[in-house]
N, C-alpha and C positions, 0 to 999 in steps of 0.2 A: 260650266267649266270656264276656267279663266287661264289664259296663256299669259305668262309673264316673260319678259325679256330683260335680262340684266338686273333683275330684281324688281322691276316696274310692271304694273299691269299693261299689256299690250293689247289683248283682245278678249272679249266675253264670247264664248261659243255656245250656241244652243238656246239663248234667251228668246230668239225670234222663232224657234222651231215648235210649232203647235200641232201640225198635222203631218200625216205621211210616214213613211218608213225611213227616210233618209234625207239628210240636208248636206249640200256641198258648200264650202265656204273657202275662198281663195284669199290667202294672206301672203304678203311680201314680208319675209323675215330677213333681218340684216345678217350678213355672213359674220361668223365669228362670235355671235351673241350667245350667251348662256341663257337657257330657256327652262321653264317648269310648267307642266299642265297640272292645274289644281282643280279637283272636283268640289266645287263649292255649292252646288245645289242639285238635287236630284228631281226636282219637279213633283208633278202628282204621280208619275209612275216610274220611280227609279229602278224597277225591275226591268224596265224597257230601255234604260239608257245604256248606250255603248259608244265607242268611238273608233275611228280608223283614221290614221294620218298617213298621207302619201306625198312623197317629194318625187317629182319627175316621173310620176307613174308607178313608183315602187312604194309598197306599204313599208312604213318605218315604225309604226306603233299601232297596236290593236288591242282592244278591250271589249270583250263580249258583252252582250246585254245583261245587265244586272250584276255584273262582276265587280264593279267599282264600289268604293266606300266613300260617301260624302264626307268631306273634310280632310281628305288625304291628297297627297301629291301623287299623280299616277305615273309621271315619267319626267326625267330631267336629262339635260345635255347641252352640247354646244353645237351651233349650226355650222355647217360647212356647205357652201353652195359652190359647186364646181361645174 
């Protein structure tokens, strides 16, 4: 998955995840930035790919395993860090 900020690539998520059941990644995102989460590659087992995004301990986006479609934008928005 690729996270873009203000239309520019910001982070690739999941490319280093090869074993286990979950990976935690911490990112610092700029306040007021527009963002998009793009599903760019499902790997060898796309039926096992899911994502949950939390901000300050609260889940702000969740997609169950196998529910995403490669090549689509999963969510968009504007950051607001208070």
